[in-house]
N, C-alpha and C positions, 0 to 999 in steps of 0.2 A: 503242657502249658509252660513249665519251667524251661523245657528244651527250646520252645519257640521264642521265649523271651531272651534266652542266651544267644540264640541264632540271630535275633534282631539286633542285639547289642553288638555282636561281632560284625555284622554287616554294617552297622552305623560307624563303628570304629574303623573298619576297613575303608569305607567311603570317605571318612574324615581324613585318613592317612593319604589316600590318593588325591584328594582335593588339596591337602597341604603341600604335597609334592608339586602339584600343578601350579600352586600359588607361590612357589619359591622365589621367582624373579621379583614380583611386586613386594613380597615380604622383605627381601633383602634390601630393596630400595628404601622402604620405610624405616628399617633398622638403621641404615646408613644416614638417612635424614635425621633420625632421632639423635644419633651419636654426634653428628656435626653440629646440630642445633644446640644440644646441651653443652657442648664444648665451646660454643660461640666461635667456631673456626672461620676466619676470613676467606673470601672467595669460595663459599660453600658450593655454588653452582659449578664452578670449574672442577672442584674435587668430585662432585657427584657425577660429572661426565666420565672422569677417569674410573670411578668406582663401577659405574654401569657397564663400561667397556670391559672391565676386568671380570665382572659377574657373567657377562655374556660369553666371554672367552672360556671361563672356568666351566660353565654349564655345557658348552659344546665339547670341551676337552674331556670332561668326565662322562659324557654320553647322556646327560640329563636332558639335553635338547638335540634334536637331529638337524641335519643340514637343511632339510626341507623347511623345518620350523624357523630356522634362522632367516631363510629367504622371506618368509611371511612376516617375521618381526621387522626386518629391514624395510619392507613395504609399508608397514604400519608406522614406523618411525618417520618416514617421509610424509605420509598422509597427516599424521599428528602434528608434525612440525609446521607444515603449511597452514593448518588450522590455527595453531597457536600464534603464529606470526600475524595472521589476519585478525584474530580476536583481541590480541594484546594491543594492536595498533588501532582497534576500534574502541578501546577502553573497557572491555568486558572484564579483564583482570590484569594483573601486572606481576612482574618479578622485580621486587625492590632492591635486592642485593646486587652489589657490584660483581662483575665477572668479565673475564677476557674472552670467554667463549659465547658471548651473546651475539645474536644475529637479529637486527631490527627489534631489539628489546627483549628477545626470547633466548634463554640459555639453551644450548644444543642438547643438554641432558633431558629437556622436557619431552622430547620425542620418545624417550624410553618409557615415559609414563603410559603412553598409548601402546607402545610395543609390549609392555608388561601385560596389558589386556589380551593382546594377540598371543603372547606366550602362554597365558593361562588357558585360553580357548584351545590352542593346538595341543597342549599337553593333556588337558582333561579329555579331549577328543580321543587321543591315543590310549591313555590309561583306562578310560571307562568304555572303550570300544563303542563309541557313539555311532548310532545310525539314525537316519531321518526317514519318516514315513510321510507320504503324500506331500512331497516337496514340490512347490509350484515351479512353473517354467521360468528359466532365466529371462525370458522376454518380459516377465513381470517383476522378478526380484531385483534384477540389475537396475532398471529405471527407478524402482522404489529406493534402493540403497543410495543411488546418485542423488535423488531428490532430497532425501534426509540430510545427506552431507552438505549439499548446496544450501539447504534451508538454514543451517547454522551461520551462513554468511549473508544470504539475501534478506534475512528478517530485519537486518539493520536498515534496509531501504524500502522493503515492501511488507506486506502482511506476513506475520509469523504463521506458517502453515503446519506447525507441529501436530496440532490436534487433527487436522485433515489427514496428514500422513499416518498418524496413529490409528485413525479409523480405517484407512486403507490397509494398514498392517493387519488388523483383526480380520478383515474380510479375506485377505490373501492367505493368512496362515491359520485360519479358523480350524482346519482339519489336520494341520501338520503337528506331528508329535515327535519327540526325541526319545530314543531308546538308549539306555546306558546299562552297562553290566558291572556289577559289583560281585567279585568272586565268581560264582557260577549262576548267580541270579540276575535276570534282566528285568529292569524296571521301565516304566513308561511315564512320560510327563508331557503335558501340552507345551508346545514350543514357546508360546507367548508367556506362559507362567515362568519358564526358565529365563526369558528376557527380563521380566520384572525382578526375579530373585537376584540375578547377576547385577542389574542396575542398582538395586537397593544396597548390595554389599559394596559396590564401587562408590556409592554416595557416602557410606560410612567411611570408606578409605579416604575419600576426598576431605572429609572433616579432619581426619588425622593428618593428612598431607598439608592442609592449610595451617593447621595448628603448629606443625613443624617447620613452616616457612617455605614449603615447596613452591607455592605461589600465593597470591593474595587477591581477594575480591575487593571492590571499592568500599564496601561496608565493613571491611576488616582492617582498614588502615589505622584506625585509632586503637582498636583492641580486637582480639579474635572473637568472632561470633560463629554460631552454628550455621553451616551452609543451609540455605533455604530449601524446603522440601520441593520447591519448584524446579530446582536443579536436578532432582531425581528424574524428571521427565526427559531432560537433556541426556542424562547418562543412559536412560532406558533406550532412547533412540540411537545413541552412539554405540551401545552394545549391539543393537540390531545391525548397524552398518558393519561392525566388526565381524559379527557372526555370519552375515551374508557373504562377506569377502572370503572368510575362512571356508565356509561351506562350498562356495563356488570353486575355490582352488582345489578343495578335496575332490570334488566331482570331476574336475578336469584331470587331476592326477590319476584318478581311478580309471577314467576313460582311456588314458594312455596305456594302462596296464591290462585293459580288456582286449582280447583279440578282435571282437566285433565292434569295438569303439563305443559301446553303449555306456551311458552315464546313468548309474543308479544311486539313490541316496543312501549310501552306506559309508562306513569308515574306510579310510585308505591306508594301506601299510606305508609306514615311513621308511626312508632309507636307513 
């Protein structure tokens, strides 16, 4: 009994350590925001861009991130920046601080907020040796991911289809599970549950980020308020888009390393 408890504690601590390493990029971003906010530094957004670039360089230089992961992060930076420009100009949120590195009202560092999600997914995938079972065909996953991303933009003009897309998500991934390894032990979790957990923790991070002035929602202009729970559904869907892109890139990468060109839902060795 005592031995099993000790083993469980060791596994939990090891899992926490691997997760902490995987979260290093977003954690460093939040620490930087906290320091700049508390010091009331002018042009905070410009300094954040420099800091994010230095963090990215240091992580690659030290081997904490691989070249393949940097490619994925750059892709997410562009996807996130495009979404930010659209949503800010639709009045969904704003960046009130002055900055030289703003494009259509959006500071360039904001793309790193999305890139940090990709960084976490890539690093957790590698460190936990993630594998997927019963992964649906890309003929279904790619249109679903595209539909979720486009709904963030089209809901300003037509019906918000997030709940329809969420229902399709449950149907498509009902049997899909994620396998991850901690030490020598492999664990299994329903994929949809992992989406919810990641989305919840990103919602918590969003509250910290808005408190530190990373961006601002309309109801936070007078004073900071807790980000509504409704935003959690948005992060839930955004995590799905992020996961679908990373998973598909992993599968393509693995097919290139397979002599027969088959794509199987398993982790891919990084460069």
